[in-house]
Every structure is written in structure tokens, then in C-alpha cells.
C-alpha positions in Angstrom: -156.6 30.1 141.5 -158.8 27.1 142.0 -161.8 25.5 140.3 -164.9 24.8 142.3 -168.4 23.3 141.7 -169.8 25.9 144.1 -168.5 29.1 145.7 -170.8 30.6 148.3 -170.3 34.3 149.2 -171.0 34.8 152.9 -170.7 32.5 155.9 -173.8 33.4 157.8 -176.4 30.7 158.6 -177.5 30.5 155.0 -174.0 30.5 153.6 -172.2 28.1 155.9 -175.2 25.6 156.0 -175.3 25.7 152.2 -171.6 25.1 152.0 -171.7 22.1 154.3 -174.7 20.6 152.4 -173.0 21.2 149.0 -169.9 19.3 150.3 -172.1 16.5 151.7 -173.5 16.1 148.2 -170.1 15.6 146.7 -169.6 19.1 145.3 -166.2 20.8 145.6 -167.1 23.8 147.7 -165.6 27.1 148.9 -167.1 29.8 151.1 -166.0 33.4 151.0 -165.9 35.4 154.2 -164.3 38.7 155.0 -164.7 38.7 158.8 -162.0 37.1 160.9 -164.5 34.6 162.1 -167.2 32.5 160.3 -170.9 32.7 161.1 -171.9 36.1 159.8 -174.1 38.6 161.6 -176.1 35.9 163.4 -173.2 34.2 165.3 -171.0 37.3 165.7 -173.2 40.3 166.4 -176.8 39.0 166.2 -178.8 36.0 167.3 -176.2 34.2 169.4 -174.7 37.0 171.5 -178.1 38.6 172.1 -179.5 35.3 173.4 -176.5 35.0 175.8 -177.4 38.4 177.2 -181.1 37.6 177.3 -180.3 34.4 179.3 -178.0 36.2 181.7 -180.4 39.0 182.4 -183.3 36.5 182.8 -181.3 34.7 185.5 -180.8 38.0 187.3 -184.6 38.6 187.1 -185.3 35.2 188.5 -182.9 35.8 191.4 -184.4 39.2 192.2 -188.1 38.3 191.9 -188.6 34.5 192.4 -185.7 32.9 194.4 -187.0 34.0 197.8 -190.4 32.6 197.2 -188.8 29.2 196.5 -186.8 29.3 199.7 -183.6 30.4 198.1 -182.4 33.1 200.5 -179.6 35.6 200.2 -178.6 38.8 198.5 -179.5 39.1 194.8 -176.4 39.0 192.6 -174.8 42.2 191.4 -174.1 42.8 187.8 -170.5 42.5 186.6 -171.0 44.0 183.1 -167.5 43.2 181.9 -167.8 39.6 183.0 -171.3 39.3 181.3 -169.7 40.6 178.1 -166.9 38.1 178.5 -169.4 35.3 178.8 -171.2 36.6 175.7 -167.9 36.7 173.8 -167.0 33.1 174.9 -170.4 31.9 173.6 -169.6 33.6 170.2 -166.1 32.0 170.1 -167.4 28.5 170.8 -170.0 28.8 168.0 -167.7 30.4 165.3 -164.9 27.9 166.0 -167.5 25.1 165.7 -168.2 26.2 162.1 -164.5 26.2 161.4 -164.3 22.6 162.6 -167.3 21.7 160.4 -165.7 23.3 157.4 -162.5 21.2 157.9 -164.5 18.1 158.6 -166.5 18.5 155.4 -163.5 19.7 153.3 -165.1 23.2 152.6 -162.4 25.7 151.7 -162.6 29.1 153.5 -161.6 31.9 151.0 -160.7 34.7 153.4 -161.5 38.1 152.2 -164.4 40.1 150.6 -165.8 38.6 147.4 -167.0 40.0 144.1 -168.3 38.5 140.9 -166.3 40.0 138.0 -168.1 37.7 135.5 -170.4 34.7 135.5 -168.4 31.7 136.8 -165.8 33.9 138.4 -165.3 35.0 142.0 -162.6 37.4 143.0 -161.3 37.4 146.6 -158.5 39.8 147.2 -156.1 39.6 144.3 -157.1 36.0 143.4 -159.9 35.0 141.0 -161.5 31.5 141.3 -163.6 29.6 138.8 -167.0 28.3 140.0 -169.6 26.5 138.0 -172.2 27.8 140.5 -172.1 30.9 142.7 -174.4 31.4 145.7 -174.9 34.9 147.1 -175.5 34.6 150.8 -174.3 38.1 151.9 -177.0 38.7 154.5 -178.2 42.1 155.7 -177.1 45.2 157.6 -179.0 47.5 160.0 -181.0 50.2 158.3 -181.2 53.7 159.8 -183.4 56.8 159.5 -182.9 60.2 157.9 -181.5 62.6 160.5 -180.0 59.7 162.6 -176.2 59.2 162.5 -175.0 56.0 164.1 -171.6 56.1 165.9 -172.0 52.7 167.7 -171.2 54.4 171.0 -174.1 56.7 171.9 -176.3 56.1 168.9 -176.1 52.4 168.2 -177.4 49.6 166.1 -177.9 46.1 167.6 -174.1 45.6 167.0 -173.2 48.5 169.3 -175.8 47.5 171.8 -174.0 44.3 172.4 -170.7 46.1 173.2 -171.6 49.1 175.4 -168.9 50.0 177.9 -171.4 50.2 180.7 -175.1 49.6 181.4 -176.8 53.0 180.6 -179.2 54.7 183.0 -181.6 55.6 180.2 -182.0 54.0 176.7 -184.3 55.1 173.9 -185.1 52.3 171.4 -186.3 53.5 168.0 -188.5 50.7 166.6 -190.7 48.2 168.4 -189.7 45.2 166.3 -188.0 42.0 167.4 -184.5 43.4 167.8 -185.6 46.5 169.6 -187.8 44.6 172.1 -185.2 41.9 172.8 -182.4 44.3 173.5 -184.7 46.7 175.3 -185.8 43.9 177.6 -182.1 42.9 178.3 -181.3 46.4 179.5 -184.6 46.9 181.4 -183.7 43.8 183.5 -180.3 45.2 184.1 -181.8 48.4 185.6 -181.9 50.7 182.6 -184.9 52.9 182.1 -186.1 51.9 178.6 -188.4 53.9 176.3 -189.5 52.5 173.0 -190.6 54.9 170.2 -192.6 53.3 167.4 -194.0 54.8 164.2 -196.9 52.4 164.1 -199.7 51.9 166.6 -198.7 48.3 167.6 -195.5 46.5 168.4 -194.0 43.8 166.2 -195.8 44.6 162.9 -197.4 41.6 161.2 -197.8 39.6 164.4 -201.2 38.3 165.4 -202.9 41.4 166.9 -204.1 39.6 170.1 -200.6 38.4 170.8 -199.1 41.8 170.1 -201.4 43.5 172.6 -200.6 41.0 175.3 -196.9 41.2 174.5 -196.9 45.0 174.9 -198.9 44.9 178.1 -196.4 42.3 179.5 -193.4 44.4 178.6 -195.0 47.5 180.2 -195.3 45.5 183.4 -191.6 44.8 183.2 -190.9 48.5 183.1 -190.6 49.3 179.4 -192.3 52.6 178.4 -193.9 52.9 174.9 -194.5 55.9 172.8 -196.6 54.7 169.8 -197.5 56.4 166.6 -194.4 58.6 166.8 -192.1 59.6 163.9 -188.5 60.3 164.9 -187.3 63.5 163.3 -183.7 63.6 164.5 -181.2 62.4 167.0 -178.7 64.9 168.4 -175.7 63.2 170.0 -172.8 64.5 172.2 -170.0 62.3 173.5 -172.1 61.0 176.3 -175.7 61.8 175.7 -178.4 62.0 173.0 -181.6 63.9 172.5 -184.3 62.3 170.4 -186.9 64.5 168.7 -190.1 62.9 167.5 -193.5 64.0 166.2 -196.8 62.2 167.1 -198.7 61.2 164.0 -202.2 61.9 165.4 -201.7 65.6 166.0 -198.2 66.5 164.8 -197.2 67.4 168.4 -193.4 67.5 168.8 -191.5 66.2 171.8 -188.0 65.4 172.9 -186.5 62.8 175.1 -183.0 62.5 176.5 -181.0 59.3 176.8 -177.6 57.9 177.5 -177.9 55.5 174.6 -180.2 55.4 171.6 -180.7 52.0 169.9 -181.8 52.3 166.3 -183.8 49.2 165.6 -185.7 50.1 162.5 -185.1 47.0 160.5 -182.4 45.6 158.2 -181.6 45.9 154.5 -179.9 43.5 152.1 -176.1 43.8 151.9 -174.9 43.3 148.3 -172.5 46.2 148.0 -169.3 45.5 146.1 -170.5 42.3 144.5 -170.7 43.8 141.1 -174.3 42.7 140.5 -175.3 45.8 138.5 -172.4 45.3 136.1 -173.5 41.6 135.7 -177.0 42.6 134.9 -178.5 40.7 137.9 -182.1 41.8 138.4 -183.0 43.4 141.7 -186.3 44.2 143.4 -187.3 47.8 144.1 -186.3 47.1 147.8 -182.7 46.3 146.9 -183.1 42.5 147.1 -181.7 40.0 144.6 -184.6 38.8 142.4 -184.8 35.0 142.3 -186.9 32.3 140.7 -188.5 29.3 142.3 -185.1 27.6 142.7 -183.2 30.6 144.1 -181.8 31.2 140.6 -181.1 34.8 139.4 -181.6 35.8 135.8 -177.8 35.2 135.2 -177.1 31.5 134.6 -175.1 29.9 137.4 -175.7 32.6 140.0 -178.1 32.0 142.9 -179.1 34.0 146.0 -180.5 33.1 149.4 -181.3 34.4 152.9 -181.6 38.1 153.8 -180.3 39.1 150.3 -183.6 38.0 148.8 -187.3 38.5 149.5 -189.0 37.0 152.6 -188.6 37.2 156.4 -185.0 38.0 157.5 -184.6 34.9 159.7 -181.6 32.7 160.1 -183.5 29.5 159.9 -185.2 30.6 156.7 -181.7 31.3 155.2 -180.6 27.8 156.4 -183.5 26.1 154.7 -182.8 28.0 151.5 -179.1 27.1 151.8 -180.0 23.4 151.9 -182.5 23.8 149.2 -180.2 25.6 146.8 -177.4 23.1 147.5 -179.7 20.2 146.6 -180.9 22.0 143.5 -177.3 22.6 142.3 -176.6 18.9 143.0 -179.5 17.9 140.7 -182.0 17.1 143.4 -185.4 18.7 144.2 -184.6 21.4 146.8 -187.6 22.8 148.4 -188.7 25.2 151.2 -192.2 25.4 152.5 -192.6 29.1 153.1 -196.0 28.7 154.7 -194.3 26.9 157.7 -191.5 29.2 158.8 -191.7 30.0 162.6 -190.9 33.3 164.1 -189.7 33.7 167.7 -189.0 36.6 170.0 -186.7 35.6 172.9 -187.9 37.9 175.6 -189.4 36.5 178.8 -192.0 35.4 178.2 -191.2 34.3 174.7 -193.4 34.9 171.7 -193.7 32.4 168.8 -195.9 32.1 165.7 -196.2 30.1 162.6 -198.7 30.1 159.7 -201.5 32.6 159.2 -202.8 35.2 161.7 -206.5 35.8 162.5 -206.1 39.1 160.6 -204.8 37.4 157.5 -207.6 34.7 157.6 -210.3 37.4 158.0 -208.9 39.4 155.1 -208.9 36.2 152.9 -212.5 35.5 153.9 -211.6 32.1 155.2 -213.8 30.4 157.8 -211.8 29.4 160.8 -212.1 28.4 164.4 -209.9 29.3 167.4 -208.6 27.2 170.2 -207.0 29.0 173.2 -205.5 27.9 176.4 -203.9 30.0 179.2 -200.6 29.0 180.8 -202.3 29.8 184.1 -204.0 26.4 183.7 -200.7 24.6 183.2 -199.3 23.0 186.3 -195.6 23.2 185.2 -195.9 26.9 184.3 -197.5 27.8 187.7 -194.7 26.0 189.5 -192.1 27.9 187.6 -193.6 31.4 188.0 -194.4 31.3 184.3 -198.1 31.4 184.1 -198.4 34.5 182.0 -199.5 34.1 178.4 -201.5 31.6 176.3 -201.4 29.3 173.2 -203.8 30.0 170.3 -204.4 27.6 167.5 -206.2 28.5 164.3 -207.9 25.7 162.3 -210.0 25.5 159.2 -213.7 25.6 160.3 -214.7 22.7 158.0 -211.6 20.5 157.7 -210.0 21.2 161.1 -206.6 21.5 159.4 -204.2 23.7 161.4 -203.7 27.0 159.6 -201.5 28.8 162.2 -200.5 29.0 165.8 -199.5 32.0 168.0 -198.1 31.7 171.5 -196.8 33.9 174.3 -195.4 32.2 177.4 -192.6 30.0 178.7 -190.4 28.2 176.1 -192.9 28.8 173.3 -189.9 29.2 170.9 -189.5 25.5 171.3 -193.2 24.6 171.7 -194.1 26.1 168.3 -192.2 23.3 166.5 -194.9 20.8 167.4 -197.2 22.9 165.3 -194.6 23.3 162.5 -194.3 19.5 162.2 -198.0 19.1 162.3 -198.6 21.7 159.6 -195.9 20.1 157.4 -197.9 16.9 157.5 -201.2 18.6 157.1 -202.4 17.8 160.6 -205.8 18.6 162.0 -206.2 20.2 165.4 -207.7 16.9 166.5 -204.5 15.1 165.6 -202.6 17.2 168.1 -205.4 17.0 170.6 -205.3 13.1 170.5 -201.5 12.9 170.8 -200.4 12.0 174.4 -198.3 14.8 175.9 -196.1 14.2 179.0 -197.3 15.7 182.3 -196.3 18.0 183.7 -194.9 19.9 180.7 -195.4 23.3 179.1 -196.4 21.4 175.9 -199.7 20.3 177.5 -200.8 23.9 176.9 -200.5 23.2 173.1 -202.6 20.1 173.4 -205.2 21.9 175.5 -205.4 24.7 172.8 -205.9 22.0 170.2 -208.7 20.4 172.4 -210.3 23.9 172.5 -210.6 23.7 168.7 -213.0 20.9 169.3 -215.2 20.1 172.3 -213.1 22.2 174.7 -210.0 22.2 176.8 -209.9 20.0 179.9 -208.2 22.4 182.3 -210.0 25.6 181.6 
């Protein structure tokens, strides 16, 4: 048994970042993790491995569609699926071992096993109970399913199983047109799979700026993905090698079925707090199964905090990381803070999609007067040279003050470009501030400046 200033339960992006920050602030820190490797869902079976497959499949797409036009002649590469999975696994290993190194460097103890909280100030891991003045719940989330759908991670899979298929399927049905479903669907579509997405709502990526969502769906359709919208899945019947999906259209209750080799259930995620003993401790929960926290990530039980996917808010790794830093600084007696109005969201398809701040729909609903500045990547020299002219940047600014209220982009590298807007919004920038900032030429970032110019007298290149 050991005494700690802080014990963090969970080593995902929220947990491991919080542990390192606690240690940097002079707190004796331990992190509980039951997996054989650190990093949680994100590094092991989520963000990182999916990005590896997205990158590999994008390279294949470039070879098949754009190399010849650039004078790069020869046969397009064939897909060695086992080698692609090995590459993905190597990327995971590099990242998880990197966190182990950081733990040692910062003197964070890894308590190996699954943790529970038998009493305030106590964390049990295996047969050992440790004392902690502060406990941080950073247990993340798990895939949620649907009634009538039984996941076996072979034929009917979550994102975890989709990263480990024994072969590239001929036909895949994706249930849910959210971020995970569209990213994984696009990977397999590039690899030659026939992909059909079935979505309950009438638009992809719920909550996204509507104009971006429409453009995004249209782009994915051109890439070969098929969409069945406004459809409620009734059941999935699986054999050892096939599955049949039955759904009902909401507009007329018409029922239909579709066969597939693999069904990816991508209907969202839910907090994972099983086995912690929160009910016995009297920790308050929301009606959606999240841990209820105050302004400083504190629960109603003194000395117990919670962050990341276990609490309310977008289930994003970087949101969890910011909360991990914020709670560490709060425990250390500093003023931990997260600006929830400036948390970007990115979809890593090709083209990428990125957003931050408010959408046009939210501004209209709030009755706020705003102006729109837009610029197409077709007017960007670098994008045209790289066969990446599809998409646009849209900046929303206050009609009176010109303060940037949000930005929404679809196009090349927008997952990186969005952060110019994030920094601007953090400092209260006006669109004119961005428009008057010199941007290197030729870069994709010029499209952001042009959209900012369009909030004023007009873009130069459109």
C-alpha cells in the first residue's frame, strides 16, 4: 500500500495527461490502468490506429487517381492487408511505449489492474488498497449498441473490431453517420469495399454546420459511399460469415433489408464507469450515465473528481486532455480552466472536416446578427496543385463587432488549419485581425485568410 497526493483511474488522453501534469506540479501521482498498454481507447483502438489506416488508404487513393497525372507512371500498388495492419500496430506500439517513457521520466507510478473506489481517499487495484488525497476518474467511454444488435467483433463489429478484420470485406454496412462511422467507412471504401451507411437522422454528422454536412455527404457519395438516411435499424441477423440488416424508413415505415459481410455499429459511445463503486459512494450521476461535476471537475464527494468522456461534453481526446491539465492545476491550488467555447472538432476523412465555435444554425436560433465569409479551395493555388481543390472555409463573425464566433471547413489539412481560428477566438480576434495577418504563399492557410477577408470588403481570389 502506498500514499499518493493523486491517483488517476484510467490512462487515456485525459488520464495520462493529467497524471503527467500532476507530477510536474510536484504531486506524488499514480495512474491506474487495466490494459497491458497505456493510452486508453484513443491510442490502442481509437484515434491513433484509425488515423494510420486513413493515411495508408489515402496514399492508395493518390496512387490510383493522381499519380499518373503528375507523371508518376507504373502499376498502382496492391493492398497487403496483413502488412497494413502490422503498420497500424507498430504505430500503436510507438505511441503507447512513449507514454510509458513519459511516466518514468515524470516519476508517475503505473498501478497495473482495474481500479475501484471502496471509500473516499481509497483506491483498490487488485488486492491492494492505496491512499489518495485526491482521486480523478478518467475511465473514458465504450461503444454503445442498439436493441436487436449483438456485437461479436467479427461480423458485427464496433470500431475496435473494424480495426482488426481478418480481410477487407466486399460489402460493409455502417450503422450511424457520425465521425467514427464515416472515417472507418471511408477507409474501407478506398480499399475497394462497397460501403452503405444507414443513418436514423436526415443528415450526416449531427450538430455540424448544415452547409458543411451537405457538402461532406455529397463528397463521400462521389467517393462511392452509399447513404440510406432517415432509417431506423430494427435488427441485425448474423451468421459466421455474413449479416442481414433490417431497417425501417421513418417517412413511410417501409421495411427493407441489406446483406453485408461486415456490419459496423457506429451509433456513438457511452461513459464507462462500471465497477468503480460510484453508486455505493453516493457520487451523483446525470440521467445519461455521466459523472456529475461542478465548475472544477469536482463531484459531490470531497476529493473525487472526474474528466473526459466520463462527464458531460463532447467525447473528444483533446477535450479530455485539457480537462486533465485543468483538474491537475486545480488540485495543486492553481486556477485550472477550460474554454469550452473553443474546442475544435475534426473528421479525418479526405477531404478533412473541421469546426470550432458556433454554427449558423445555433446563431440563428439565438437571434444573433452575424456575417459570413467564405472561400473555396478551388481558388487556392496550393490546393489546385495537389488535386485538393474540393471544399471551402467559412468564418462566422459578429455583424457589429466583427468578433469571430465560429469557423467551419472542409478541405485539405483543415484539421490543422482550424487552429489558427482557435487561437484567434481565444484572444477575442476579429475577422479583420486574421485578414490583416500575412500568410505564406502558396499554402492552404491562405484560404482561411481569404474567408476572413470575405467577412469584410471581399476575398481577393474569388
